[in-house]
Structures are given as C-alpha cells and as structure tokens.
C-alpha positions as CSV (number, residue, x, y, z in Angstrom):
1,X,-3.0,-2.4,2.1
2,X,-0.3,-0.1,3.6
3,X,0.5,-2.7,6.3
4,X,0.8,-5.5,3.7
5,X,3.1,-3.3,1.6
6,X,5.3,-2.6,4.6
7,X,5.5,-6.3,5.4
8,X,6.5,-7.1,1.9
9,X,9.1,-4.3,1.8
10,X,10.7,-5.8,5.0
11,X,10.6,-9.4,3.7
12,X,12.0,-8.3,0.3
13,X,14.8,-6.3,2.0
14,X,15.8,-9.1,4.4
15,X,15.7,-11.9,1.8
16,X,17.0,-9.9,-1.1
17,X,14.0,-10.8,-3.4
18,X,13.5,-7.7,-5.6
19,X,10.0,-8.6,-6.7
20,X,8.7,-8.4,-3.1
21,X,10.4,-5.1,-2.8
22,X,8.7,-3.8,-5.9
23,X,5.2,-5.1,-5.0
24,X,5.6,-3.6,-1.5
25,X,6.4,-0.2,-2.9
26,X,3.4,-0.4,-5.2
27,X,1.0,-1.5,-2.4
28,X,2.2,1.2,0.0
29,X,1.7,3.9,-2.7
30,X,-1.8,2.7,-3.6
31,X,-2.7,2.3,0.0
32,X,-1.5,5.8,0.8
33,X,-3.5,7.3,-2.1
34,X,-6.7,5.5,-1.1
35,X,-6.2,6.5,2.6
36,X,-5.7,10.2,1.6
37,X,-8.7,10.2,-0.6
38,X,-10.8,8.6,2.1
39,X,-9.6,11.0,4.7
40,X,-10.6,14.0,2.5
41,X,-14.1,12.6,2.2
42,X,-14.0,11.4,-1.4
43,X,-15.7,8.1,-2.2
44,X,-13.4,5.8,-4.0
45,X,-15.0,2.8,-5.8
46,X,-18.2,3.4,-3.9
47,X,-16.6,3.3,-0.5
48,X,-16.2,6.3,1.9
49,X,-13.4,4.7,3.9
50,X,-10.6,2.3,3.2
C-alpha cells in the first residue's frame, strides 16, 4: 500500500493531476499506520502483518 501510494505521488507530481497526488498521500498514510501497528504486534482486521 505504501509502494502504491508513492507511485501515485510520483505520477501525480509529474503529470500535474491533483487527484492522484491526494490519493497517493492517503495511501501512504494508511499504509504507514498499518505497518506501524503490525510492527508493534497489534492485529489489524484479523491480520498480524500487513
């Protein structure tokens, strides 16, 4: 999810499409939160690791 967010950020920046930039920021933020929760050992939505 973090990787997809970064790709969308780059594509949105290069092409100037603001919606891709916004979606990329949201995906990076959600991916980082899930990654941190998984790293701390918390199960998120029934999964130990994301």
